[in-house]
C-alpha positions in Angstrom: -13.3 -5.3 -30.6 -9.8 -6.8 -30.2 -8.8 -8.8 -33.3 -7.0 -11.5 -31.1 -6.4 -12.4 -27.5 -3.0 -10.8 -27.6 -4.4 -7.3 -27.9 -6.5 -8.1 -24.8 -3.4 -9.1 -22.9 -1.8 -5.8 -23.7 -4.9 -4.0 -22.5 -4.8 -6.0 -19.3 -1.1 -5.2 -18.8 -1.8 -1.4 -19.3 -4.8 -1.6 -16.9 -2.6 -3.3 -14.3 0.0 -0.5 -14.7 -2.7 2.0 -14.4 -4.0 0.5 -11.1 -0.4 0.3 -9.7 0.5 3.9 -10.6 -2.8 5.2 -9.3 -2.2 3.2 -6.1 1.3 4.7 -5.8 -0.2 8.1 -6.4 -2.1 7.9 -3.0 1.3 8.4 -1.4 3.3 10.2 -4.0 0.6 12.6 -5.3 -0.9 13.6 -1.9 2.2 13.7 0.3 5.1 14.1 -2.1 6.9 11.1 -0.7 8.6 9.2 -3.5 8.5 5.4 -2.8 10.4 2.9 -5.0 9.2 0.1 -2.8 5.6 -0.3 -3.8 6.6 -3.2 -6.1 7.1 -5.0 -2.8 3.4 -4.6 -1.8 2.3 -5.8 -5.3 4.6 -8.9 -4.9 3.2 -9.5 -1.4 -0.4 -9.3 -2.8 0.5 -11.7 -5.6 2.2 -14.3 -3.4 -0.3 -13.8 -0.6 -3.2 -14.6 -3.0 -1.3 -17.5 -4.6 -0.3 -19.1 -1.3 -3.8 -18.7 0.2 -5.2 -20.5 -2.8 -2.6 -23.3 -3.0 -1.8 -23.8 0.7 -5.0 -22.7 2.5 -7.3 -23.7 -0.3 -9.3 -20.5 -0.1 -11.6 -19.5 -3.0 -9.6 -17.3 -5.4 -11.4 -14.0 -4.8 -11.7 -14.6 -1.1 -7.9 -15.2 -1.1 -7.5 -11.9 -3.1 -9.2 -9.7 -0.5 -7.7 -11.6 2.5 -4.3 -11.0 1.1 -5.1 -7.3 0.7 -6.1 -7.1 4.3 -2.9 -8.9 5.4 -0.7 -6.6 3.3 -2.5 -3.6 4.7 -1.7 -5.0 8.2 1.9 -5.5 7.2 2.0 -1.9 5.9 1.3 -0.5 9.3 4.6 -1.4 11.0 6.5 -0.8 7.7 4.9 2.7 7.4 5.5 3.3 11.1 9.2 2.9 10.6 9.6 4.3 7.0 7.6 7.4 7.4 9.8 8.8 10.2 12.3 9.8 7.5 12.0 12.0 4.5 13.5 12.7 1.1 16.3 10.4 0.0 16.3 8.5 3.2 12.7 7.4 2.6 13.6 6.3 -1.0 16.4 4.2 0.4 14.2 2.6 3.0 11.6 1.7 0.3 14.3 0.1 -1.8 15.5 -1.9 1.1 12.0 -3.2 1.7 11.9 -4.7 -1.8 15.3 -6.2 -1.6 14.5 -7.9 1.8 11.3 -9.4 0.4 13.1 -10.6 -2.7 15.7 -12.4 -0.5 13.0 -13.9 1.7 10.8 -15.2 -1.0 13.8 -16.6 -3.0 15.3 -18.4 0.0 12.1 -19.8 1.5 11.7 -22.3 -1.3 9.8 -24.9 0.8 7.0 -22.4 1.3 7.1 -20.0 -1.7 8.6 -22.2 -4.3 11.8 -20.1 -4.4 13.4 -19.6 -7.8 11.1 -22.4 -9.2 8.2 -20.0 -8.8 4.7 -20.6 -7.7 1.8 -21.8 -10.0 -1.6 -20.3 -9.1 -4.7 -22.2 -10.3 -7.1 -20.4 -12.6 -10.2 -19.0 -10.9 -12.3 -20.0 -13.9 -11.0 -23.4 -15.0 -13.7 -24.0 -17.6 -13.1 -20.8 -19.6 -11.2 -20.7 -22.9 -8.1 -18.5 -23.0 -9.8 -15.7 -24.9 -12.8 -15.6 -22.5 -10.4 -15.8 -19.6 -8.5 -12.7 -20.8 -11.7 -10.8 -21.5 -13.1 -11.5 -18.0 -9.9 -10.2 -16.4 -9.9 -7.2 -18.6 -13.1 -6.0 -17.0 -12.0 -7.1 -13.5 -8.9 -4.9 -13.8 -11.0 -2.0 -15.2 -13.4 -2.3 -12.2 -10.4 -2.3 -9.8 -9.0 0.8 -11.6 -12.4 2.5 -11.3 -12.5 1.8 -7.5 -9.0 3.2 -7.0 -9.9 6.4 -9.0 -13.1 6.9 -7.0 -11.3 6.5 -3.6 -8.6 8.9 -4.8 -11.3 11.4 -5.9 -13.0 11.2 -2.6 -9.8 11.8 -0.6 -8.8 14.7 -2.9 -12.0 16.5 -2.0 -12.0 15.7 1.7 -10.5 17.5 4.8 -8.2 14.5 5.0 -7.0 15.2 1.5 -6.4 18.9 2.4 -4.2 17.8 5.3 -2.2 15.5 3.0 -1.7 18.3 0.5 -0.5 20.6 3.3 2.1 17.9 4.1 3.2 17.9 0.5 3.6 21.7 0.4 5.2 22.2 3.8 5.1 19.4 6.3 6.6 21.3 9.2 4.2 24.2 8.8 1.3 21.8 8.5 2.3 20.2 11.8 2.7 23.5 13.5 -0.8 24.4 12.5 -2.2 21.3 14.2 -2.4 18.8 11.3 -1.6 15.2 12.6 0.9 14.7 9.8 2.3 11.4 10.9 -1.2 9.8 11.3 -2.3 11.2 8.0 0.8 9.8 6.2 0.4 6.4 7.8 -3.3 6.1 6.9 -2.8 7.0 3.2 0.3 4.7 3.1 -1.8 1.7 4.3 -4.6 2.6 1.8 -2.0 2.8 -1.0 -0.5 -0.6 0.0 -4.0 -2.2 0.0 -4.8 -1.2 -3.5 -1.3 -2.1 -4.7 -1.8 -5.5 -3.2 -5.1 -6.0 -4.9 -3.5 -5.2 -8.3 -0.7 -7.8 -7.6 -3.2 -10.4 -6.4 -5.4 -9.9 -9.4 -2.4 -10.2 -11.6 -1.5 -13.6 -9.9 -5.0 -14.9 -10.6 -4.8 -13.8 -14.2 -1.2 -14.8 -15.1 -1.0 -17.8 -12.9 2.8 -18.1 -12.7 4.8 -16.1 -10.1 8.5 -15.5 -10.0 10.1 -13.7 -7.0 12.7 -11.9 -9.2 9.9 -10.4 -11.3 7.4 -9.8 -8.5 9.8 -8.1 -6.2 11.7 -6.0 -8.7 12.8 -2.4 -8.1 11.9 -1.7 -11.7 8.2 -2.2 -10.9 8.3 0.6 -8.4 10.3 2.7 -10.8 7.7 2.2 -13.5 4.9 3.3 -11.1 6.8 6.5 -10.3 7.5 7.1 -14.0 3.9 6.7 -15.1 2.5 8.9 -12.4 5.1 11.6 -13.0 4.6 11.5 -16.8 0.8 12.0 -16.5 0.8 14.3 -13.6 0.8 13.3 -9.9 -1.6 16.0 -8.8 -4.3 14.9 -11.2 -6.8 12.1 -11.0 -6.2 10.8 -14.5 -2.4 11.6 -14.6 -1.2 8.1 -13.6 -3.7 6.5 -16.0 -2.4 8.6 -18.9 1.1 7.8 -17.9 0.3 4.1 -17.8 -1.2 4.1 -21.3 2.0 5.8 -22.7 4.6 3.9 -20.8 2.7 0.6 -20.8 2.2 0.6 -24.5 5.9 1.6 -25.1 7.1 -1.2 -22.8 4.9 -3.8 -24.4 5.8 -2.7 -27.9 9.6 -2.8 -27.2 9.3 -6.2 -25.6 7.6 -7.7 -28.6 9.8 -6.0 -31.2 13.1 -6.2 -29.4 12.5 -8.9 -26.8 16.1 -10.1 -26.8 17.5 -6.7 -25.8 17.0 -4.4 -22.8 15.5 -1.7 -25.1 12.5 -1.4 -22.9 14.8 -0.1 -20.2 16.2 2.5 -22.6 12.7 3.6 -23.5 11.7 4.0 -19.9 14.9 6.0 -19.2 14.3 8.3 -22.2 10.8 8.9 -21.1 11.9 9.8 -17.6 14.5 12.2 -19.0 11.9 13.9 -21.2 9.5 14.3 -18.2 12.2 15.7 -15.9 13.6 18.2 -18.5 10.5 19.4 -20.3 7.4 18.4 -18.3 8.3 18.2 -14.6 4.6 18.5 -13.6 3.5 15.9 -16.2 1.7 15.8 -19.5 -1.7 17.0 -18.2 -0.4 20.2 -16.6 1.8 20.9 -19.6 -1.1 20.4 -22.0 -3.4 22.6 -19.9 -0.8 25.4 -19.8 -0.3 25.2 -23.6 -4.1 25.4 -24.2 -4.3 28.4 -21.9 -1.6 30.1 -23.9 -3.5 29.6 -27.2 -6.7 30.8 -25.7 -5.0 34.1 -24.7 -3.5 34.7 -28.1 -4.1 38.3 -29.2 -4.5 39.6 -25.7 -2.0 42.0 -24.2 -1.1 42.5 -20.6 -2.2 46.2 -20.9 -5.5 46.6 -22.7 -5.9 49.6 -25.0 -8.5 52.1 -23.8 -9.9 54.9 -25.9 -10.2 58.5 -24.6 -14.0 58.3 -24.6 -13.9 55.2 -22.3 -11.5 57.0 -20.0 -13.8 60.0 -19.7 -16.8 57.7 -19.1 -14.9 55.9 -16.3 -13.9 59.2 -14.7 -17.4 60.5 -14.8 -18.7 57.3 -13.2 -16.0 57.5 -10.5 -16.8 61.2 -9.8 -20.5 60.5 -9.6 -19.9 57.6 -7.1 -17.7 59.8 -4.9 -20.3 62.6 -4.8 -23.0 60.1 -3.7 -20.7 58.8 -0.9 -20.0 62.4 0.2 -23.7 63.3 0.4 -24.4 60.1 2.3 -21.7 60.9 4.8 -22.8 64.5 5.3 -26.4 63.3 5.8 -25.4 60.7 8.3 -23.3 63.3 10.2 -26.1 65.7 10.4 -28.5 63.0 11.5 -26.3 62.2 14.6 -26.9 65.7 16.1 -30.6 66.0 15.3 -33.2 65.5 18.0 -35.3 62.3 18.1 
């Protein structure tokens, strides 16, 4: 239906944002931990896939899943260290992770290409550009569907209940026997794996990687903004946020590409969310609909005198029946068998 390949590329970018924000929502939505370092896992997935294809000569999609497994393995010690702190300390640790990875991949030019970047061969070399974009549009849609299904399963599981208990009151959840640290680490690794898959699929689609872009704090900030905008406690919240923020970013880049206006747009959206919709668009819209549905109703319903008399009569009749049952049961206790 797209009139040109450009519209398909915008759709792919929005789907990529949706996968990234949904992947971030495994941690942020369930546990309440705000991570700005998930862009580092996306960058690791992208570079891991590209290096496995170019250096190890693995098939593209075998490299994609191998990189996801490796990133999940890396996420274990990272989560083991980072999840021991909370609040602002956790945010600082997540930012430090991205900055360290940026310095490593920029400096290790003999292996990663450094500032020159890394060119990843196309997985479908015989395809025309339009067909290539169309294929990856459906691949990103399939990855988003998989992430949503896993989030939905966790949300309705006992494991998900434990994660929500951590979000509401971690100390109380731990005192009641919930293995909070283990739960946090498991969901952190799952989140890192899906984030890596999104980054790796982006590498196979775009084909040109730059460490400054792949390991950017802005990527993690966009994930947080999209999830918060849609609603972190809802399945489709990050997807809705990705559509709104992703379209706004792509539009501002095309119309005002020589200016940092897209950063202004992102900042304004974040301000609107924090001030007017702290729980996100979906909860705000649901509350607004509930208000309209209750229009005309009062907190104290008017009752006529006839209805009051009828209620009193029913109440008196019920009490008489109970009294008779009690007296009958009392007399029955002393009667001979």
